DRENLOMI-144283 format. One record per residue: residue in three letters; x, y, z of N, C-alpha, C in turn. Coordinates in steps of 0.02 Angstrom, whole numbers, padded with zeros to 5 digits, always signed. Example, Ala and Ser with C-alpha at 12.3 -4.5 7.8 and 13.67 -1.06 7.14 Angstrom:
ALA+00660-00284+00390+00615-00225+00390+00660-00165+00390SER+00642-00112+00354+00684-00053+00357+00645+00002+00394
//
This chain:
MET-01434+01787-02111-01461+01708-02072-01504+01703-02003PRO-01544+01699-02028-01604+01678-02009-01614+01662-01919GLY-01633+01715-01873-01652+01708-01830-01565+01692-01764SER-01592+01704-01740-01532+01700-01705-01557+01655-01605HIS-01511+01617-01568-01542+01570-01497-01555+01644-01437GLY-01581+01696-01450-01573+01737-01391-01539+01788-01398SER-01562+01849-01399-01493+01908-01423-01444+01921-01397LEU-01422+01932-01399-01326+01960-01360-01334+01978-01277THR-01416+02037-01298-01388+02081-01233-01414+02036-01180LYS-01437+01992-01181-01447+01932-01108-01375+01863-01108ALA-01331+01876-01132-01292+01836-01152-01253+01847-01074GLY-01211+01793-01019-01170+01782-00979-01205+01826-00936LYS-01285+01836-00917-01302+01858-00862-01317+01785-00835VAL-01335+01733-00823-01349+01700-00778-01274+01659-00738ARG-01201+01671-00781-01150+01652-00756-01132+01697-00705GLU-01139+01757-00736-01127+01841-00658-01165+01829-00601ALA-01235+01829-00629-01254+01827-00551-01233+01772-00542THR-01224+01706-00553-01210+01657-00492-01156+01666-00486PRO-01147+01639-00405-01080+01657-00348-01043+01621-00343LYS-00970+01632-00329-00916+01605-00369-00909+01551-00301VAL-00898+01486-00331-00892+01434-00260-00825+01424-00249GLN-00759+01442-00209-00693+01395-00224-00708+01328-00231ALA-00615+01335-00286-00632+01257-00311-00574+01230-00234ARG-00565+01153-00232-00541+01131-00182-00494+01089-00193GLU-00444+01129-00173-00387+01109-00173-00376+01003-00213ARG-00318+00964-00279-00319+00937-00314-00279+00906-00248HIS-00292+00818-00239-00258+00771-00208-00205+00746-00239THR-00231+00721-00298-00189+00700-00359-00147+00768-00396PRO-00086+00741-00422-00083+00823-00473-00112+00818-00553ILE-00105+00869-00583-00139+00867-00643-00123+00809-00699PRO-00137+00777-00740-00153+00742-00769-00075+00694-00802ARG-00063+00804-00827-00038+00805-00897+00040+00796-00847VAL+00036+00793-00785+00100+00829-00752+00124+00747-00730ARG+00056+00715-00702+00048+00621-00680+00090+00587-00732ASN+00060+00604-00819+00081+00545-00843+00159+00584-00878LYS+00175+00628-00849+00260+00698-00899+00300+00602-00810ASN+00270+00601-00765+00294+00585-00693+00312+00538-00735ASN+00243+00487-00752+00264+00430-00770+00338+00409-00830TYR+00314+00435-00854+00366+00414-00901+00434+00434-00890VAL+00452+00456-00842+00512+00478-00845+00525+00396-00794LYS+00474+00387-00752+00455+00339-00696+00500+00289-00747ARG+00440+00259-00792+00447+00184-00843+00518+00174-00866PHE+00501+00253-00943+00536+00227-00979+00621+00266-00976VAL+00640+00314-00923+00695+00374-00907+00708+00304-00849ARG+00701+00283-00811+00732+00256-00747+00703+00222-00763GLY+00665+00167-00789+00670+00090-00827+00624+00046-00723ARG+00573+00106-00701+00513+00078-00650+00465+00023-00650THR+00465+00017-00627+00363-00034-00628+00319+00053-00590VAL+00294+00069-00626+00226+00108-00590+00182+00086-00564GLY+00164+00044-00492+00106+00042-00508+00079-00006-00425VAL+00022-00015-00410+00016-00099-00367+00040-00116-00337THR+00074-00144-00433+00111-00220-00435+00184-00184-00462ALA+00199-00145-00437+00297-00134-00422+00318-00170-00385GLN+00300-00181-00320+00326-00200-00290+00328-00271-00291SER+00277-00311-00334+00307-00399-00348+00376-00399-00382TYR+00380-00346-00423+00408-00344-00475+00499-00311-00469PRO+00544-00376-00495+00611-00325-00499+00636-00262-00520PRO+00664-00205-00528+00678-00166-00594+00727-00192-00635ARG+00658-00162-00678+00670-00188-00733+00737-00147-00783ARG+00828-00197-00777+00904-00168-00809+00892-00157-00909ARG+00904-00090-00920+00876-00091-00998+00930-00076-01013GLY+00928-00114-01060+01013-00119-01090+01054-00194-01085MET+01002-00232-01054+01058-00297-01053+01030-00385-01056ALA+01005-00380-01124+01008-00460-01146+00904-00441-01150
//
């Protein structure tokens, strides 16, 4: 292989030297969890999710 992009002895030096910053606490759930909760609300329980949910009556699944 012709050459390389920098020597491997220099790999990771900048990241090691950077001070660790604490992550901020999430104010919303992780997207995977949020999507699962929305699935359960929409398809299992038959509810409307979101801001417009208050203006719609709950859907009755399996009826007409």
